[in-house]
C-alpha beads as a LAMMPS data file, in Angstrom:
LAMMPS data file: protein, C-alpha beads

269 atoms
268 bonds

1 atom types
1 bond types

-500.0 500.0 xlo xhi
-500.0 500.0 ylo yhi
-500.0 500.0 zlo zhi

Masses

1 110.0

Atoms # bond

1 1 1 -3.630 361.489 -200.206
2 1 1 -3.538 365.451 -200.080
3 1 1 -7.201 364.991 -200.831
4 1 1 -8.252 362.956 -199.094
5 1 1 -6.658 364.554 -196.235
6 1 1 -8.413 367.529 -197.483
7 1 1 -12.298 365.592 -197.099
8 1 1 -11.617 364.871 -193.494
9 1 1 -10.082 367.620 -192.507
10 1 1 -13.647 369.898 -194.199
11 1 1 -15.542 366.865 -192.283
12 1 1 -13.694 368.124 -189.254
13 1 1 -14.397 371.516 -189.774
14 1 1 -18.470 370.599 -190.494
15 1 1 -18.980 369.004 -187.299
16 1 1 -17.488 371.327 -185.091
17 1 1 -19.500 374.440 -187.119
18 1 1 -22.125 372.221 -186.209
19 1 1 -21.641 372.304 -182.698
20 1 1 -20.904 375.972 -182.630
21 1 1 -23.955 376.327 -184.243
22 1 1 -25.934 374.525 -182.336
23 1 1 -24.856 375.724 -178.903
24 1 1 -27.443 379.245 -178.926
25 1 1 -30.344 376.075 -177.905
26 1 1 -30.660 372.653 -176.580
27 1 1 -30.780 369.426 -178.447
28 1 1 -34.229 368.034 -178.369
29 1 1 -34.180 365.450 -180.982
30 1 1 -36.207 362.995 -179.852
31 1 1 -37.971 364.672 -177.417
32 1 1 -41.358 365.742 -179.134
33 1 1 -44.106 363.862 -181.414
34 1 1 -43.185 366.205 -184.351
35 1 1 -39.658 367.032 -184.598
36 1 1 -38.807 371.063 -183.802
37 1 1 -42.158 371.557 -182.320
38 1 1 -43.892 371.408 -178.747
39 1 1 -47.250 370.197 -179.312
40 1 1 -49.458 371.951 -175.935
41 1 1 -52.961 371.123 -175.459
42 1 1 -55.168 373.936 -174.158
43 1 1 -58.519 375.170 -173.455
44 1 1 -58.008 378.318 -174.611
45 1 1 -60.418 379.990 -172.466
46 1 1 -59.180 380.874 -169.099
47 1 1 -58.316 384.087 -168.795
48 1 1 -55.663 385.382 -167.503
49 1 1 -54.065 382.346 -168.226
50 1 1 -54.639 381.311 -171.826
51 1 1 -57.705 382.682 -173.849
52 1 1 -57.246 384.473 -177.652
53 1 1 -56.712 388.351 -177.802
54 1 1 -59.199 390.711 -179.625
55 1 1 -58.203 389.288 -182.733
56 1 1 -59.999 385.908 -181.688
57 1 1 -57.190 383.835 -182.885
58 1 1 -54.002 384.210 -181.319
59 1 1 -53.438 382.487 -178.469
60 1 1 -52.464 385.028 -175.234
61 1 1 -52.114 384.599 -171.236
62 1 1 -49.846 383.567 -168.544
63 1 1 -49.197 380.132 -169.752
64 1 1 -48.819 381.301 -173.046
65 1 1 -46.378 383.407 -172.728
66 1 1 -44.649 380.528 -170.231
67 1 1 -45.205 377.918 -173.305
68 1 1 -43.049 379.801 -175.470
69 1 1 -40.298 380.150 -173.358
70 1 1 -39.542 376.951 -172.052
71 1 1 -40.263 375.954 -175.931
72 1 1 -37.130 378.759 -177.014
73 1 1 -35.279 376.912 -174.055
74 1 1 -35.269 373.653 -175.723
75 1 1 -34.878 374.930 -179.298
76 1 1 -38.586 374.192 -179.946
77 1 1 -41.123 375.907 -181.520
78 1 1 -44.778 376.051 -179.850
79 1 1 -48.147 374.268 -181.487
80 1 1 -51.355 375.102 -179.616
81 1 1 -53.835 372.723 -179.493
82 1 1 -57.322 374.483 -178.294
83 1 1 -58.580 370.980 -176.179
84 1 1 -61.757 371.427 -174.462
85 1 1 -61.444 370.846 -170.370
86 1 1 -63.749 367.458 -170.590
87 1 1 -61.111 365.611 -172.907
88 1 1 -57.954 367.249 -171.980
89 1 1 -56.353 364.496 -170.516
90 1 1 -57.114 361.778 -172.816
91 1 1 -55.992 364.098 -175.245
92 1 1 -52.494 363.223 -173.623
93 1 1 -52.881 359.102 -172.641
94 1 1 -53.445 359.117 -176.736
95 1 1 -50.611 361.493 -178.039
96 1 1 -53.032 364.197 -179.354
97 1 1 -49.825 366.610 -177.628
98 1 1 -47.087 366.202 -175.951
99 1 1 -47.827 368.139 -172.491
100 1 1 -51.153 370.105 -171.124
101 1 1 -49.966 373.779 -170.045
102 1 1 -53.654 374.519 -169.344
103 1 1 -53.544 375.643 -165.749
104 1 1 -53.611 372.349 -164.713
105 1 1 -53.959 371.899 -160.725
106 1 1 -51.802 368.695 -159.553
107 1 1 -53.628 366.592 -157.555
108 1 1 -53.384 362.651 -156.248
109 1 1 -55.321 361.590 -158.882
110 1 1 -53.822 363.352 -161.115
111 1 1 -50.147 362.274 -160.412
112 1 1 -51.228 358.416 -160.357
113 1 1 -52.027 358.972 -163.767
114 1 1 -49.728 361.606 -165.230
115 1 1 -46.410 362.445 -164.893
116 1 1 -46.132 366.526 -163.650
117 1 1 -43.494 369.262 -163.875
118 1 1 -42.533 371.167 -160.610
119 1 1 -45.514 373.499 -159.737
120 1 1 -44.836 377.129 -161.496
121 1 1 -47.668 379.119 -159.838
122 1 1 -50.169 378.879 -156.923
123 1 1 -53.830 378.959 -156.275
124 1 1 -56.709 379.339 -154.248
125 1 1 -60.583 379.367 -154.831
126 1 1 -62.421 382.843 -154.899
127 1 1 -65.360 383.769 -154.407
128 1 1 -66.956 386.569 -156.253
129 1 1 -69.632 388.682 -156.711
130 1 1 -71.162 391.307 -158.358
131 1 1 -70.586 395.022 -156.007
132 1 1 -73.493 395.955 -155.204
133 1 1 -74.989 393.375 -154.597
134 1 1 -77.271 392.074 -152.325
135 1 1 -76.543 389.169 -151.707
136 1 1 -75.264 388.784 -147.818
137 1 1 -73.384 385.672 -148.114
138 1 1 -69.246 385.723 -147.413
139 1 1 -68.299 382.737 -147.452
140 1 1 -68.451 379.861 -150.000
141 1 1 -70.728 378.169 -147.196
142 1 1 -72.882 381.128 -146.581
143 1 1 -74.447 379.787 -150.453
144 1 1 -76.976 378.413 -148.849
145 1 1 -80.473 378.602 -151.598
146 1 1 -78.206 380.527 -153.842
147 1 1 -77.661 379.904 -157.927
148 1 1 -73.902 379.462 -157.813
149 1 1 -71.665 379.314 -161.200
150 1 1 -68.294 377.765 -161.970
151 1 1 -66.649 375.562 -164.403
152 1 1 -67.131 371.878 -164.702
153 1 1 -64.691 369.385 -163.944
154 1 1 -62.102 371.660 -162.488
155 1 1 -60.946 372.301 -158.777
156 1 1 -63.923 374.478 -158.269
157 1 1 -66.626 372.161 -158.887
158 1 1 -64.388 369.540 -156.464
159 1 1 -65.065 372.298 -153.762
160 1 1 -68.576 373.091 -154.304
161 1 1 -68.877 368.871 -154.332
162 1 1 -67.569 368.481 -150.784
163 1 1 -69.963 371.232 -149.933
164 1 1 -72.682 369.980 -151.117
165 1 1 -71.513 366.387 -149.368
166 1 1 -71.947 368.252 -146.341
167 1 1 -74.967 369.514 -146.453
168 1 1 -74.974 372.509 -148.052
169 1 1 -77.899 373.435 -150.527
170 1 1 -77.889 375.672 -153.462
171 1 1 -78.285 375.356 -157.592
172 1 1 -75.530 374.873 -159.338
173 1 1 -74.442 376.027 -162.861
174 1 1 -71.826 374.507 -164.446
175 1 1 -70.538 376.198 -167.674
176 1 1 -67.236 374.572 -170.111
177 1 1 -66.050 377.752 -169.747
178 1 1 -65.043 379.771 -166.590
179 1 1 -65.390 383.089 -168.568
180 1 1 -69.277 381.971 -169.293
181 1 1 -69.808 382.175 -165.706
182 1 1 -68.500 385.658 -165.296
183 1 1 -71.136 386.956 -168.037
184 1 1 -73.633 384.771 -166.305
185 1 1 -73.201 386.722 -163.440
186 1 1 -72.949 390.009 -165.129
187 1 1 -76.409 389.367 -166.403
188 1 1 -77.910 388.761 -163.026
189 1 1 -78.191 384.875 -164.207
190 1 1 -76.433 383.082 -160.916
191 1 1 -75.613 385.491 -157.131
192 1 1 -72.150 384.027 -157.311
193 1 1 -68.762 382.386 -158.897
194 1 1 -66.901 380.181 -157.090
195 1 1 -63.621 380.429 -159.603
196 1 1 -59.250 379.918 -159.393
197 1 1 -58.233 383.440 -157.471
198 1 1 -56.139 383.911 -160.312
199 1 1 -58.560 384.112 -162.308
200 1 1 -60.293 386.272 -159.761
201 1 1 -57.646 388.754 -159.896
202 1 1 -58.337 389.180 -163.750
203 1 1 -61.514 390.280 -163.834
204 1 1 -61.716 392.809 -161.009
205 1 1 -57.748 394.409 -162.456
206 1 1 -60.245 396.180 -164.519
207 1 1 -61.834 400.128 -162.847
208 1 1 -64.401 399.344 -164.326
209 1 1 -65.298 396.297 -163.488
210 1 1 -68.575 395.164 -162.126
211 1 1 -66.936 392.493 -159.670
212 1 1 -65.310 392.027 -156.315
213 1 1 -63.451 388.981 -154.382
214 1 1 -65.523 388.989 -150.724
215 1 1 -63.838 385.454 -149.989
216 1 1 -60.096 384.304 -151.376
217 1 1 -59.458 380.918 -149.584
218 1 1 -55.652 379.471 -148.588
219 1 1 -53.628 378.616 -151.184
220 1 1 -53.280 375.193 -151.355
221 1 1 -53.450 374.250 -154.928
222 1 1 -50.650 374.731 -157.713
223 1 1 -50.404 374.560 -161.294
224 1 1 -47.566 372.502 -162.919
225 1 1 -47.155 371.042 -166.256
226 1 1 -48.836 367.690 -167.433
227 1 1 -47.207 364.830 -169.544
228 1 1 -47.977 361.452 -170.498
229 1 1 -47.580 358.559 -167.611
230 1 1 -43.854 357.451 -168.201
231 1 1 -42.868 360.182 -170.513
232 1 1 -39.596 361.102 -168.034
233 1 1 -36.947 362.784 -170.929
234 1 1 -39.796 364.963 -171.639
235 1 1 -40.693 365.914 -168.238
236 1 1 -36.782 366.341 -166.960
237 1 1 -36.100 368.782 -169.965
238 1 1 -39.293 371.068 -169.357
239 1 1 -38.420 371.017 -164.934
240 1 1 -34.473 372.393 -166.290
241 1 1 -35.532 374.926 -168.973
242 1 1 -38.191 376.181 -165.958
243 1 1 -35.530 376.261 -163.056
244 1 1 -33.583 378.737 -165.953
245 1 1 -36.578 380.692 -166.341
246 1 1 -37.073 381.342 -162.302
247 1 1 -33.597 382.080 -162.068
248 1 1 -33.419 384.461 -164.977
249 1 1 -36.300 386.507 -163.606
250 1 1 -37.945 385.613 -166.730
251 1 1 -40.997 384.093 -164.523
252 1 1 -41.348 386.767 -162.244
253 1 1 -41.431 389.515 -166.043
254 1 1 -44.348 387.244 -167.352
255 1 1 -46.335 387.042 -163.754
256 1 1 -46.118 391.041 -163.512
257 1 1 -47.045 391.804 -167.355
258 1 1 -49.958 388.976 -166.611
259 1 1 -51.089 389.967 -163.154
260 1 1 -49.260 392.855 -162.413
261 1 1 -47.798 391.571 -159.249
262 1 1 -45.603 388.899 -157.992
263 1 1 -47.792 385.132 -157.767
264 1 1 -45.141 382.860 -158.651
265 1 1 -42.059 383.942 -156.359
266 1 1 -43.413 381.573 -153.483
267 1 1 -44.918 378.855 -154.705
268 1 1 -42.662 375.705 -153.141
269 1 1 -40.354 373.751 -155.748

Bonds

1 1 1 2
2 1 2 3
3 1 3 4
4 1 4 5
5 1 5 6
6 1 6 7
7 1 7 8
8 1 8 9
9 1 9 10
10 1 10 11
11 1 11 12
12 1 12 13
13 1 13 14
14 1 14 15
15 1 15 16
16 1 16 17
17 1 17 18
18 1 18 19
19 1 19 20
20 1 20 21
21 1 21 22
22 1 22 23
23 1 23 24
24 1 24 25
25 1 25 26
26 1 26 27
27 1 27 28
28 1 28 29
29 1 29 30
30 1 30 31
31 1 31 32
32 1 32 33
33 1 33 34
34 1 34 35
35 1 35 36
36 1 36 37
37 1 37 38
38 1 38 39
39 1 39 40
40 1 40 41
41 1 41 42
42 1 42 43
43 1 43 44
44 1 44 45
45 1 45 46
46 1 46 47
47 1 47 48
48 1 48 49
49 1 49 50
50 1 50 51
51 1 51 52
52 1 52 53
53 1 53 54
54 1 54 55
55 1 55 56
56 1 56 57
57 1 57 58
58 1 58 59
59 1 59 60
60 1 60 61
61 1 61 62
62 1 62 63
63 1 63 64
64 1 64 65
65 1 65 66
66 1 66 67
67 1 67 68
68 1 68 69
69 1 69 70
70 1 70 71
71 1 71 72
72 1 72 73
73 1 73 74
74 1 74 75
75 1 75 76
76 1 76 77
77 1 77 78
78 1 78 79
79 1 79 80
80 1 80 81
81 1 81 82
82 1 82 83
83 1 83 84
84 1 84 85
85 1 85 86
86 1 86 87
87 1 87 88
88 1 88 89
89 1 89 90
90 1 90 91
91 1 91 92
92 1 92 93
93 1 93 94
94 1 94 95
95 1 95 96
96 1 96 97
97 1 97 98
98 1 98 99
99 1 99 100
100 1 100 101
101 1 101 102
102 1 102 103
103 1 103 104
104 1 104 105
105 1 105 106
106 1 106 107
107 1 107 108
108 1 108 109
109 1 109 110
110 1 110 111
111 1 111 112
112 1 112 113
113 1 113 114
114 1 114 115
115 1 115 116
116 1 116 117
117 1 117 118
118 1 118 119
119 1 119 120
120 1 120 121
121 1 121 122
122 1 122 123
123 1 123 124
124 1 124 125
125 1 125 126
126 1 126 127
127 1 127 128
128 1 128 129
129 1 129 130
130 1 130 131
131 1 131 132
132 1 132 133
133 1 133 134
134 1 134 135
135 1 135 136
136 1 136 137
137 1 137 138
138 1 138 139
139 1 139 140
140 1 140 141
141 1 141 142
142 1 142 143
143 1 143 144
144 1 144 145
145 1 145 146
146 1 146 147
147 1 147 148
148 1 148 149
149 1 149 150
150 1 150 151
151 1 151 152
152 1 152 153
153 1 153 154
154 1 154 155
155 1 155 156
156 1 156 157
157 1 157 158
158 1 158 159
159 1 159 160
160 1 160 161
161 1 161 162
162 1 162 163
163 1 163 164
164 1 164 165
165 1 165 166
166 1 166 167
167 1 167 168
168 1 168 169
169 1 169 170
170 1 170 171
171 1 171 172
172 1 172 173
173 1 173 174
174 1 174 175
175 1 175 176
176 1 176 177
177 1 177 178
178 1 178 179
179 1 179 180
180 1 180 181
181 1 181 182
182 1 182 183
183 1 183 184
184 1 184 185
185 1 185 186
186 1 186 187
187 1 187 188
188 1 188 189
189 1 189 190
190 1 190 191
191 1 191 192
192 1 192 193
193 1 193 194
194 1 194 195
195 1 195 196
196 1 196 197
197 1 197 198
198 1 198 199
199 1 199 200
200 1 200 201
201 1 201 202
202 1 202 203
203 1 203 204
204 1 204 205
205 1 205 206
206 1 206 207
207 1 207 208
208 1 208 209
209 1 209 210
210 1 210 211
211 1 211 212
212 1 212 213
213 1 213 214
214 1 214 215
215 1 215 216
216 1 216 217
217 1 217 218
218 1 218 219
219 1 219 220
220 1 220 221
221 1 221 222
222 1 222 223
223 1 223 224
224 1 224 225
225 1 225 226
226 1 226 227
227 1 227 228
228 1 228 229
229 1 229 230
230 1 230 231
231 1 231 232
232 1 232 233
233 1 233 234
234 1 234 235
235 1 235 236
236 1 236 237
237 1 237 238
238 1 238 239
239 1 239 240
240 1 240 241
241 1 241 242
242 1 242 243
243 1 243 244
244 1 244 245
245 1 245 246
246 1 246 247
247 1 247 248
248 1 248 249
249 1 249 250
250 1 250 251
251 1 251 252
252 1 252 253
253 1 253 254
254 1 254 255
255 1 255 256
256 1 256 257
257 1 257 258
258 1 258 259
259 1 259 260
260 1 260 261
261 1 261 262
262 1 262 263
263 1 263 264
264 1 264 265
265 1 265 266
266 1 266 267
267 1 267 268
268 1 268 269
């Protein structure tokens, strides 16, 4: 009897210790495709949101920092899957990753096909020219007859398509990555860029930048985390973790580190 009692006592002790040690991280069993890992689809070529460090291997940027912070709240490790933008939503549908954290704009069409968390940052369209450019256009509507670069399959693409449908005649230059747009503008192969304001802000930040923002549209879109339709458990868990990051000031800190300004506090959540 004494031995049995000691065994029961030891078992209770181990259970209590396990509960104590588990207190530092949230229980995440069954939330993700791979145990202990949050696998994230990301198009790693969209500075300052997600891009590679100077070593050409390490993902950095706003979304990367936020993803790591969220995973930490859930007691998970981060694994990033670099994915071309034109196939990124198919990847979430076929379980290649748990979620997409890659500057995904929330649209009615995407809401119908996927789950989304609360938004975490606002965004608008921006028009970028070279400093000292002879181009006189100061709004997208004035880009008649000019070569306009933008990333394909993005809201910038949609925006320019709408202007084209309304009668604006311009030469479109669509690229897989937004950084290619800036390379082409720098080389004088295009006249203007239409891109997300969050991207434009980063490119004009250096003191020696050759670029300037000549137009900013209204902040009429928000970014959120995209998940497979019906994945309510992980959606709720990420929302809770994100709420905590906002409340603790961690999101503000990431914004200031990335953009040198607060671009998160005014987002409608």
